[in-house]
N, C-alpha and C positions, 0 to 999 in steps of 0.2 A: 908205711903204706899211705897213699893219698887217698883220703875219703872226701866224697862230696858232701858239702856243707847243707843242713837242712834249711829250709826257709821258715819265716815267721809268719802268721796269720794276722794281717792288718787291713781293715776295712773290707773284709770279704774276700780278700786276695792273698795267695801265697807269694810272699815278697821276699827278696834278697834283702837282708839286714843291711843297713848303712855302714855299721860297725864292721870292720874287718877282722876283729879278734874272734878266736874260734875256741871253744871247749870241746874237748875229746872225750867220748862217753865210752866207758869201758864196763865189761860185765865183771861184777865184783866177785863171782865165783870162779872165772877162769882168767881174767884180766884180758880176755880178747877185746879188740876194738869193735864197737857197734855202730858207731856213727859219730857225727860231730854237728855242733849247733853253734849259731852265732853267740857271742857274749855281747848282748845288745847295749849299746850306749844311750846316752840321754836323748839324741836324735830319734832313735827307734822308738823309745818309749813316748817320746812327745806325739810321734805320728801315730801311734796306738791310742793314745789317751784322746787326742784330737778326733779321731775316727769314732772312738766310742762317745764323745761328747756330741758330735753331730748327729749320731743315730739314736740318741736318748730319748728326746722328746717324741719322736714317731712311734718307738717301741713303747714308750709309757702309754700313749694313746691308743696303741693296738688293744682291741677288745680281749677280755680274759679268755673267752672261748676259743679265740684265735691263738692266743699265748699257749693255751692248754694243749691244743692241737699240735702245735709245734714242738713243745716239749715231750709229748708222748712220742712224736716221731724221731727225736734225738735218743730217747730212750731205746726205741725200736732199732735204730741204726747201731747203737751200741751193742745190743744183743747180737745183732748180725755179725758184728765183728769180734765176737767173744774169743774165737779160736785165735785170730791175729792179735788181738790186744792182750789177751792173758798171756801168751808165749812171750810176747815183747816185755811185759811188766816182769815176768819171771827172770828173763835174761838181764834186764838192767837193774832189778831192785836185789837179785839174789834170794828171794823168797821161793819157797816150793811152789811148783807150777799148780798144785790142787788149790792153794791159798790164792794164786792169781786169778784162777777162774771164778772164785767165790767173790772176789773184788768186783769183778765185771757185772755179776749179778746184782751186787748192791749198788753199783753206780747206775745202772739201768732202772732199778726199783727206785732210785731217789728221784730221777727225772720224771717217772711215771706218778709218784706221790704228788710232788709240786705242780704237776699239770692238772690234777684234780684240786688241791687246797687253794691254789691260786685263782680258781674260778668262784670259789664260795665264801671268800674272806675279803672284804674290802673296809668295813666300818661298822659302826653302831648307831642305832636310833636311840636318843635320849629324852628323858621327860622334860618339857620345858618349864621355865620358871614364870610364866605369865600366859594369858590368853593369847589366841592366835598366833601363836609361834611355834616353830619347829627347830629343834636341835638335832645335829646328827654329826658323826665323825667320818672322814674318810681317810685313808692310809695312802701316802704317796710315797714314791722312790726318792731314794737320796740323791740318784745321778749316776755318776760314774764310780763303779768299785774297782779297787785295786784287789785281786785275789791271789794270795800267795800260798803255796801248798809245800808240805816237806817231802823228803825223799821215801819215808817208810810206807805211806799209802798215797802216791802220787796222784792216783785218778780219783779215787774216793774221797779224798778230803779236798780236792779241788771241786768235784761236783757237789759237795755239801754245801759250797758257796755259790756256784753257778746256777744250779737249778732255783733255789729260792730267790736268788737276787734277780734272775730273769722273770720269775713269776711275778715279783714285786714291781716290775717296770724299770729295773735299772739295766744298764749296759756295763760291760766288763772289760778290763785288761787282765788277763791271766800270767802270772809268771810260774812256770813249774819249776820243782827243784833243779839246781844246776847238775846234781848228781846224776839224775835218771829223766831228763826231759822227753825222751824219744815217744814213749807211749802216750804222754799227753799231747804231743803233736799229731800222733797218729789219730787219738780220739777226737781232736779238733776238726778232723775232716767231717764228723757227724754233725757239725754246726753249720755246714754250708746250706742248709735249708733256712736258716735264720737270715733278717735282713742284714746287709753289710755293715760291720761296725759294731754289731750287737755284741759279739764276742770276739775280742782279739787276744792273740797270745805272743807273747815275746820270751825269749829264752835268755838266760844269763845268770851270773853270780850275784854276790851281795851288792855290787855297785849298782847291778841294773835293779834290784829290788829297792835300794836306797832311792835312786832316780823315781822310780814309780810311786813309791810312799811319799816323795815330796813334791810331786808334781801338782800345781795349783789347781788343776782341773779335776783332780780326784777328790770325791766327796766323802767316801768311806773306804776303809782299809780292813779287809778280812784276811787274817793271817793265822795259820798253825805252824807252830815250831817251838823252839825253846823259849824259856821264861827271859833268859837274857836279851835276846833279840826282841822279844815282846815288849820288854821295858823301853828298849831304844825306839820302837815304832810309836808306843803309847807316848813317849816324850815328844817326839817329832809332831805327832797329830795334835797333842795339846798345844804346842806353839801355834799350829795352824787352824786350831779350832775344828778338826776333821774327827768324825765319827770313826769308832774302832770295834771290831769284833775279833777277840783274841782268844785262841785255844792253845794253851801252853802246857808246859810241862806237868808231870805228876810223879809222885811217890806212892803208888796205891797201896792200901793195905788190903790183906786176904786173911781173914780169921776162919780157922777151923776149930768149931766148938765141939765139946766132948761127945754129943750126940750124933756127930756126922757119920754117914757111911764111909768109911776110909777108902773103900774100894773106889768109889765114885769120886771122893774128895782128892786122892792122890792124882788121878788122870785129869782132874778139872783144874787143879792149881797148876800142874805141869804145863797145861796146855795154855793157861791163862798167863803164865810167866815166859813160856819159850817160844809162843807165837811169833812168826817173823823174825826169830833168832833174838827175841826178847827187844826188839826195836819197835814198841808199841807204847804209846803215850799212857795208855791205860791198862798196861800190863802189871800184874801184881808184884810189885818190887819189894813188898815187906809182907812176908808170911808169917802171921802170927798163929801159934799153936798152943791152945790151952793144955796146961800141963799133962792131964791124964792120959792123953792120946798123943802126945808129943814124941816120945820114943818110937811106937808103933808106926806112927805116920812117916817119921823120918827114915825108919828101916824100909817101908815100903816105896816111899818116893824113891830113895836110892836104887832099888832093885828095879823100878819102873823106868827112870832116866836113864840107866844103863842100856836099856833095849832100844832107845830112840837113836836113829841113824842120820848123822850129819854127812850131807854131801851135794852132789850135783843137784841143784834146784829143778832141773829138766827130768830128772829120774823120778819115776813114779812111787818109789820105795824112800825117798828122802823125807826125813820129818822136819830137819832143820837145815837150812841154807846158810849163806854168808852174811857177815857183817858187810855194811856198805862201802868202809874205806879201810885202809891200813892204819889210818890215824883213830879210827873208831875203835878197832881191835886193841890197839896200844893202850887207849885210854881205858877200856874195860879191864885189860890186864892189870893196869896200875892200880885201878879202884879195887880191884879184888885183893891186891897185895896190902893196899891200904886197910882194908876190912881187917885182914889177918893180922897185921901190925897192931890193931885195936882189940884183938882178942877173939875174933872169929875163929872158928876151926874150918879147914878146907876139907871137906868130905870127898868132894868130887871135881875134877876138872881144874879150872883156874888159869888156864893159859891159851895162847894162840895154837891152832892146829896146822899141821901140813897134811895134805890129802893127797894120795897118788893121783897124779894126771891132772889135779887142779892147783891153780897158783894163787887162788883167791884168799880172801880175808875171813878165814874160817876160826871159831872160837868154841872150845870145849863146853858142853853143857855143864854148868857149875853149880854145886851145892855147897853153901856156908852155913854151919850149924854155930850155935852159941853166940848168935850176933846180939849184941847188947843193944838195948833200945836207946836211941839218941847217939849211936856210933855213926861213922860216915854210910855205911850201908842202908841206914834208915834215914839218913838226912840228904844224900845226893842222889840223883836220878843216874842209875846205872842202865845204860842202853845197850844191853847185851844179855845172853841167856844164862843169867845168874840168879839163882834162887837162894834168897837170904831168910833163914829161919831164926825166929825169935820165939821165946817160950814165955807165955804169961802164966801166974799161978792160978789164975781163975777167969771167969768170963768177964767180970767187971773190970779186972786189969787189962785184959785184951781189947775191951772196947775203948779204955781210956788210952792204950797205946795207939790204936788206929787213928783215933782223932787227934792225937798229939802230933801235928805236922803243920808246916807252913803251906802245905798244898791241899787241894780238895778236888781232884779231878773225878776219880771213881772209887768206889770200895766193892769188895765181895765178901761174903760169908757163906759158910755151909752149917746149916743146923736145921732140923726137923721141927724145932720148938718156936711156936709163933710169937710167944712172949719176948724170947731172946731175940727173934728177927727184929720185931718193933722197937725194942729197946736199943739194939744196935743202930738201927736206922735213924731213930731220934736224935743219937747222941754222937753220930759221926759225920762231919761236913763232908759231902761229896756231891757232885753235880749227877752223878749216876751211882745208884746202890743196887748191886746185883745180889739176890738171894738164891742161892742153888743152882745158878745159870750165869757163869761168869762171861762178861765181856759181849754179850749178845746185844745188837743194837737193834733199835726200832725206828724207822723213819718218821714215825708219828710222835715219838717221845724226843723231848728235847735234850740236847748234848752239850756239855760244856763244863767249865770248872769254877769252883769256889776259891777263895783266898788267892794265892799266887798262881793257881791254875787257869786264870784267865779273865775275861771280860765278856759277857755276852753268851749266846746259845746257838748252836746249829741244831737243824732238824726240827721236827714238829711244827707247830703254828708259831712258837716262839722264834723259830729259825726263819721264818717268813718275816717276822715282825722285826728282826735285826737288820733287814734291808729296807725298811719303810718306816715313815714318821707319820704322826697322826695331825689331821687338820680338823679344828672345830668349826662347824658351820652353824651359825645362828641366825634364823630366818624369822623375820615378823611379816606376815602376809597383809597386814593392815598397815599402811603408812600413815602414821599419826604423832603428834608431838607429844612428849611424855611429860607427865605432871612434875617430875623431879628435875627437869632442865632448869636452866637459867631463866629468869631471875629467882633466887631463893626466896625472895620475899613472898612469892605467891606461894609457897609451900605451907 
């Protein structure tokens, strides 16, 4: 079937890409074609970056109150498109429709948040070092930002870059994920109230991203994705002396302490790991159970996970949708087999699924027990619906296990004890530490990773600062010669 190719957004206009290469987008749950987009080449990238560069100074000088008004309107337009956007997200990502609806609310809220923060934050007044002097800082935009988002939350993780970058006075060239860019192109229609060139959107695969990262007029690269790709971007940026903001992978721990309410903990752990079919960078990939409750927790978890329905993301009773590609499902299957070969016991699931009437990339909700700390299931990021359970003999060992990782994106715990909470928080390296409420985001709180999980932060005032750099201004309002100038013989 011949499908009309989408256009890209460059300099405020929907434009046919120069590249004739095309990427076909399919529904990962049904494999039905949804549309096609250009696989943009260097010429398209150059057009978009040049447009952003031309627009940047005027956008930078636009008063904060005007920027705020426009960002609020973008958020309002996203809300008005909620039904259309959420449906398309569910179709092209494979996540349940209810999760897609939640995403749209988070996207709009992010634009609304930075509409306000951007108006109230510009710099600081500093105590001077001498009389009749004034010192202050102002924070200026970097210039042109390359924003690259992953397939699992294509709109949310893009808006975490777009909203603060705009509030800071930057312009952007956005590259949505090549697996599911259609909802990003639809959301880009909400940008038509912004000045031309302020936000540009090009589509394509890794080569498009590489051309964008390497463009000489790109000043900052904001990327969410794998640690491997993040390393490559950081290496290129280092050679070019470009700034980066990288949110990368994670193998996050979730400790269930002995005093936890198991009825709550079972459901919380299951959701924190199986959300979006386990394709979440902050999902709890290492579940650490303190020994006294391990057996009972495992029994209850098995019974609960068996009740979850895997199926068509568009059906209201579906709990878990599909993985993004056949390759992704095969990789998860191989990782499960590797974990079993290293001593883990397969309690449930472990393989790809075939569902009646659906041809997509489904994977059984999987539970691995007897997972040894230090084995592959605790060292490799498994991007699928796999619960890996490790037992610690006591709370101290659980905390040590949780912190023993090359990564540090997030960490969750369940406990009613304040001392245990604070001790765990102080001893586990993680950019976000959730206590009794896993994976909840707050636009006002910074999000990002420690160690190999990334560089920089998104959200909060820190997320705004990621897209601006400080300038120190030193003013002496009396023009006079200084006693410490040349010649030194006069001193």
